[in-house]
C-alpha positions in Angstrom: 80.2 -27.8 219.6 80.1 -24.1 218.8 78.8 -21.8 221.4 76.8 -19.9 218.8 74.7 -22.0 216.5 73.2 -19.1 214.5 73.2 -20.4 210.9 74.1 -17.0 209.5 77.2 -14.9 209.7 77.2 -11.7 211.7 76.6 -9.1 209.1 79.4 -6.7 208.2 78.6 -3.0 208.9 79.0 -0.9 205.7 78.5 2.6 204.5 75.1 3.2 202.9 75.3 3.0 199.1 74.0 6.5 198.5 76.7 7.9 200.8 79.7 5.7 199.8 79.3 6.1 196.0 80.3 9.8 196.5 83.5 9.2 198.6 86.6 7.0 198.6 86.3 6.0 202.3 86.4 2.3 203.1 83.0 0.7 202.3 83.2 -2.2 204.9 83.5 -0.7 208.4 84.7 -3.8 210.2 83.4 -5.8 213.2 83.1 -4.4 216.6 84.6 -6.3 219.5 81.2 -7.8 220.4 80.5 -8.8 216.8 83.9 -10.5 216.6 83.3 -12.5 219.7 79.8 -13.5 218.6 81.0 -14.6 215.1 84.1 -16.5 216.6 81.7 -18.5 218.8 80.2 -20.0 215.6 83.4 -21.9 214.9 83.2 -25.7 215.6 87.0 -25.9 216.1 87.0 -29.0 213.9 89.6 -31.7 214.5 90.5 -32.0 210.8 90.7 -28.2 210.1 89.5 -28.3 206.5 89.6 -24.5 206.4 93.3 -24.5 207.1 94.1 -26.9 204.3 92.2 -24.5 201.9 94.3 -21.5 202.9 97.1 -20.8 200.5 99.3 -19.6 203.3 98.2 -22.3 205.8 97.0 -20.1 208.6 95.8 -22.1 211.7 92.3 -20.7 211.4 90.6 -22.6 214.3 93.5 -21.8 216.6 93.3 -18.0 216.0 89.5 -18.0 216.2 89.7 -19.9 219.5 91.9 -17.1 220.9 89.3 -14.6 219.9 86.7 -16.6 221.8 89.0 -16.4 224.8 89.4 -12.7 224.2 93.1 -13.1 223.6 93.4 -10.8 220.6 97.2 -10.5 220.7 97.4 -14.3 220.8 95.2 -14.5 217.8 97.4 -12.0 215.9 100.5 -14.0 216.7 99.0 -17.2 215.2 98.0 -15.4 212.0 101.3 -13.5 211.6 103.3 -16.8 211.9 101.8 -17.7 208.5 100.9 -14.3 206.9 102.9 -11.2 206.6 99.9 -9.2 205.4 96.9 -10.1 207.7 95.1 -6.8 207.5 95.3 -6.9 203.7 94.2 -10.5 203.4 91.3 -9.9 205.7 90.0 -7.3 203.3 90.7 -8.5 199.7 91.3 -12.3 199.9 88.4 -14.3 198.3 87.8 -16.4 201.4 84.4 -17.5 200.0 86.3 -19.6 197.4 89.0 -20.9 199.7 89.0 -21.3 203.5 85.3 -20.4 204.0 84.3 -22.8 201.2 85.5 -25.7 203.3 84.0 -24.6 206.6 81.8 -27.2 208.2 79.2 -24.6 209.3 78.6 -23.9 205.6 77.0 -27.3 205.1 73.7 -26.3 206.9 74.1 -22.6 206.8 76.7 -19.9 206.2 80.4 -20.5 206.9 82.2 -18.8 209.7 83.3 -15.3 208.5 87.0 -16.1 208.6 88.1 -13.1 206.6 86.2 -10.7 208.7 87.7 -12.1 211.8 91.2 -12.0 210.4 90.6 -8.3 209.5 89.3 -7.6 213.0 92.4 -9.2 214.7 94.8 -7.3 212.5 93.0 -4.0 213.0 92.8 -4.6 216.7 96.5 -5.3 216.9 97.3 -2.1 214.9 95.1 0.0 217.1 96.1 -1.4 220.5 99.5 -2.9 220.4 102.6 -0.8 221.3 105.1 -3.7 220.9 107.5 -3.5 218.0 108.3 -6.7 216.0 111.4 -8.5 217.1 114.5 -8.2 214.9 115.5 -11.7 213.8 119.1 -13.0 214.4 121.1 -12.6 211.2 122.3 -15.8 209.4 124.8 -13.9 207.2 123.1 -14.5 203.9 121.6 -12.0 201.3 118.6 -12.4 199.1 117.1 -10.0 196.6 113.4 -9.7 195.9 112.2 -8.0 192.6 108.7 -6.5 193.1 107.0 -5.3 196.3 103.6 -6.6 195.6 101.9 -9.3 197.8 104.1 -12.1 196.5 107.4 -10.2 196.9 106.5 -8.8 200.4 105.5 -12.3 201.6 108.7 -13.8 200.4 110.7 -10.9 202.0 108.9 -11.3 205.3 109.4 -15.0 205.6 113.1 -14.8 204.6 113.7 -12.0 207.0 112.2 -14.0 209.8 114.7 -16.8 209.0 117.6 -14.3 209.4 118.3 -13.4 205.8 119.3 -9.8 204.8 116.6 -9.1 202.3 116.4 -6.1 199.9 113.2 -5.5 197.9 113.5 -3.6 194.6 110.4 -1.8 193.5 110.0 -0.1 190.1 107.5 2.6 191.2 108.1 5.3 193.8 105.9 3.6 196.4 106.1 0.0 197.7 103.1 -2.2 197.6 102.6 -3.2 194.0 99.0 -3.9 193.0 98.0 -3.2 196.6 98.7 0.5 196.1 98.2 1.0 192.4 95.4 -1.4 191.6 93.0 -1.8 194.5 90.9 1.3 195.4 91.1 3.1 198.7 87.5 2.2 199.4 88.4 -1.5 199.4 91.9 -1.3 200.8 93.0 1.9 202.5 96.6 2.6 201.7 97.4 3.4 205.3 96.8 -0.3 206.0 99.2 -1.4 203.3 101.9 1.1 204.6 101.5 -0.3 208.1 102.1 -3.8 206.9 105.2 -2.6 205.0 106.5 -0.8 208.1 106.2 -4.0 210.0 108.5 -5.7 207.4 111.0 -2.9 207.6 111.0 -3.3 211.4 112.4 -6.8 211.0 115.1 -5.7 208.7 113.7 -5.7 205.2 115.2 -3.0 203.0 113.0 -1.6 200.2 114.5 0.4 197.4 112.0 2.2 195.2 112.4 3.7 191.7 114.5 0.6 190.8 113.6 -0.9 187.4 115.3 -4.2 187.4 116.3 -4.9 183.8 117.2 -1.3 183.2 119.0 0.0 186.3 120.3 -3.4 187.4 120.1 -6.8 185.9 119.6 -10.1 187.6 123.2 -11.0 186.9 124.3 -7.7 188.6 122.2 -8.5 191.7 124.1 -11.8 192.0 127.4 -9.9 191.6 126.3 -7.7 194.6 126.4 -10.7 196.9 122.9 -12.0 196.7 122.8 -15.8 196.9 119.2 -16.1 195.5 116.7 -13.9 193.8 112.9 -14.0 193.8 111.0 -12.5 191.0 107.5 -11.2 192.0 107.0 -8.6 189.4 103.3 -9.3 188.8 101.4 -8.9 185.6 101.2 -5.2 184.8 101.0 -5.2 181.0 97.4 -4.5 180.0 95.5 -6.4 177.3 93.2 -5.0 174.7 90.6 -6.6 172.4 92.2 -5.4 169.1 88.9 -4.0 167.9 88.5 -0.7 165.9 88.6 2.4 168.0 90.9 1.4 170.8 93.3 4.2 170.1 90.6 6.9 170.5 90.9 9.6 173.2 88.9 8.4 176.2 89.9 4.7 176.0 91.9 3.6 179.0 93.3 0.3 180.2 92.1 -0.5 183.7 95.8 -0.5 184.8 96.3 3.2 183.8 92.9 4.3 185.0 93.3 2.7 188.5 96.9 3.7 188.8 96.1 7.3 188.2 93.3 7.2 190.8 94.9 4.9 193.5 98.6 5.7 193.3 98.5 9.2 192.0 95.4 10.2 193.9 93.6 11.7 190.9 90.3 11.8 192.9 91.8 14.5 195.2 91.3 18.1 194.3 94.5 19.6 192.8 96.0 16.2 191.9 99.1 16.4 189.8 97.9 13.5 187.7 94.3 14.2 187.0 92.0 11.9 185.0 89.1 13.3 183.1 86.1 11.5 181.7 82.5 12.3 180.8 79.2 11.2 182.2 78.8 7.8 180.4 81.4 5.2 181.1 81.7 1.5 180.0 84.0 -0.9 181.7 84.7 -4.0 179.6 85.3 -7.2 181.7 83.8 -9.0 184.6 86.5 -9.5 187.2 87.4 -7.7 190.4 89.5 -5.2 188.4 86.4 -4.3 186.3 84.3 -3.8 189.5 87.0 -1.6 190.9 87.2 0.5 187.8 83.4 0.9 187.5 83.0 1.8 191.1 85.8 4.4 190.8 84.2 5.9 187.8 81.0 6.3 189.7 82.9 8.1 192.5 84.6 10.3 190.0 81.3 11.7 188.9 80.0 9.5 186.1 76.2 9.4 185.8 76.0 6.1 184.0 78.5 3.4 184.4 78.1 0.1 182.5 79.8 -3.2 183.1 80.0 -4.8 179.6 80.6 -8.6 180.0 80.3 -11.3 177.3 79.1 -14.0 179.7 76.2 -14.1 182.2 76.2 -13.0 185.9 76.8 -16.7 186.9 80.1 -16.9 185.0 81.4 -13.5 186.3 84.7 -14.1 188.0 84.5 -11.1 190.4 83.8 -11.7 194.1 80.1 -11.9 194.9 80.5 -9.2 197.5 82.1 -6.8 195.0 79.3 -7.4 192.4 76.7 -6.8 195.1 78.3 -3.6 196.2 78.6 -2.4 192.6 74.9 -3.1 192.0 74.0 -1.2 195.2 76.0 1.8 194.0 74.0 1.9 190.7 76.5 0.2 188.3 74.5 -1.0 185.2 75.3 -4.6 184.2 75.1 -5.4 180.5 75.9 -9.1 180.4 75.9 -11.4 177.4 77.3 -8.4 175.5 80.5 -8.1 173.6 82.0 -4.9 172.1 82.9 -5.1 168.4 83.9 -1.4 167.8 84.5 1.8 169.8 83.1 4.7 167.9 84.6 8.2 167.8 83.5 11.7 166.8 85.3 14.1 164.5 87.7 15.2 167.2 88.9 11.7 167.9 87.0 11.3 171.2 85.0 8.3 172.1 81.3 8.8 171.3 79.9 5.3 171.8 80.5 1.6 171.6 79.0 -0.9 169.1 78.1 -4.3 170.7 76.6 -7.6 169.8 74.5 -9.8 172.0 75.9 -13.2 173.1 74.5 -16.5 174.2 76.2 -19.3 176.1 77.5 -22.4 174.3 79.6 -25.3 175.5 82.1 -24.9 178.5 85.6 -23.8 177.6 89.0 -24.9 179.1 88.2 -22.9 182.3 84.9 -24.7 182.8 82.9 -21.6 181.9 80.4 -21.8 179.1 81.8 -20.2 175.9 79.9 -17.2 174.6 78.8 -17.2 170.9 77.4 -14.4 168.9 73.6 -14.0 168.4 72.8 -13.3 164.7 71.4 -9.8 163.9 71.7 -8.6 167.5 74.0 -5.5 167.1 73.2 -2.4 169.1 75.1 0.7 170.4 75.6 2.5 173.7 76.4 6.3 173.8 79.6 6.8 175.8 82.5 9.2 176.3 84.8 6.8 178.2 85.8 3.1 177.7 87.9 1.2 180.2 89.4 -2.1 179.2 89.6 -4.6 182.1 90.0 -7.8 180.2 93.3 -9.0 181.9 97.0 -8.4 182.0 100.2 -10.2 181.3 103.8 -9.9 182.7 106.0 -7.1 181.5 108.7 -8.5 179.1 111.6 -6.4 180.7 112.8 -9.1 183.1 112.7 -12.0 180.6 114.3 -9.9 177.8 117.3 -8.9 180.0 117.9 -12.3 181.7 119.7 -14.9 179.6 118.5 -18.5 180.2 115.2 -17.5 181.9 112.5 -19.7 180.3 109.1 -18.2 179.7 106.0 -19.6 178.0 104.0 -18.2 175.0 102.1 -15.8 177.2 105.3 -14.3 178.6 104.9 -15.9 182.0 108.1 -17.2 183.7 108.2 -21.0 183.8 109.0 -22.6 187.2 109.0 -26.1 188.7 105.5 -25.3 190.1 105.8 -26.3 193.7 108.9 -24.3 194.7 109.0 -21.5 192.2 112.4 -22.5 190.8 113.1 -21.1 187.3 115.5 -22.4 184.6 118.2 -20.2 186.1 120.0 -21.5 189.2 119.3 -19.5 192.3 116.4 -17.6 190.6 112.9 -18.2 191.8 109.6 -16.7 190.7 106.0 -16.6 191.7 102.7 -14.8 191.7 101.2 -13.2 188.6 104.7 -13.2 186.9 104.2 -17.0 186.7 100.5 -17.6 186.6 99.2 -14.4 184.9 96.7 -12.2 186.7 95.3 -14.0 189.8 94.5 -13.2 193.4 96.5 -11.5 196.2 96.4 -14.6 198.4 97.6 -17.0 195.7 100.5 -14.7 195.0 101.3 -14.7 198.7 101.2 -18.5 198.8 103.7 -18.6 196.0 106.0 -16.2 197.8 105.8 -18.3 200.9 106.6 -21.5 199.1 109.5 -19.8 197.3 111.0 -18.4 200.6 111.1 -21.9 202.0 112.7 -23.3 198.8 115.3 -20.5 198.8 116.2 -21.2 202.4 116.7 -24.9 201.6 118.7 -24.0 198.5 121.1 -21.8 200.4 121.5 -24.2 203.2 122.3 -27.0 200.8 125.0 -24.8 199.1 126.6 -24.4 202.5 
């Protein structure tokens, strides 16, 4: 029986909307020590642990929460870090409400235990109070290469390093972290948090080489020639998609990838930034996922007066996290749902001046289970704009597949694997995360990296 039978979660302290929409500081402020204890006491410590089975990286959730109840925060961190190489990241951006928290027994007659908030608290507490450095694993004499330093690649690297492998991560950009540093805004995931997690991996022997575009500087075959016995591809899905409607080549049209990279990685929101980004006062973001919410909330912080989310389905079908949608609404983002753009309109100088849309209504469910939108007759209308940001999804960059003979991909450009272990059509080459699935969540990419690390270890041991 839980010590605390309150049916509701302990609320998360946050910056007030009128203040936070004018800065890039983290919105959620985190639990205090007392809040964490109170929330942890809501856990029933179930025998069957349904929350653990719903976690893509299989964290022993009741065990770490029990340590919090006993005020053993370092013990809680040790349990989490056995399964996750990025606990402070997951505690902030993992969609727990659709995974571990969705299976929580307390959610049957009230709100689930705030598992994500507790994971964040434990990771932050460890970072702020622990002086103990991670232990360097004993080397097993084998080398593995990881391509991509996003959540999938970093997870695979961490797990393999703990097994004793000499791991080198190759990152195309000048800073490690992948989507964690170029895609997710500072107000959701401070980059200091990401860097600390990366430093922890370096402390256990993971080497990270930046500015290394695999497929141009080195090929996968050359990585094998360098003594690597297996390779993991975790390159993500960084190629933006567009709608192929008139006007997408106008000045003032961005992909969400470019827009967020300029702001997050290149710090365009800071005065004197070398990579500035300019837009006017009226911005539309096309899409309804977390990336769309991030772009819209960034646009508001960059000074836009009116920011619209233009989404062709209703609020109920919107794939973004509920918390992110609520935060966007609180910050004044305008939602134009059941609306689909048909043309981006420009002025004589080639700049965006508006967007022509048509109203939609929901028909039958599509393959994803969401109801398909269909056009309403005679419902066209326009919105005056000076900036349009396309956030309708991404696909994998073709560079790896075009320079790796024998690597099978599907019609969407995603690498084909055996599913469970991440094994590709090339012996010794594994892949996972968005490079395989297309754009998905951080925690699912981490789960793929974890599964592949285990498979790589078995593969190399069997070769011996």
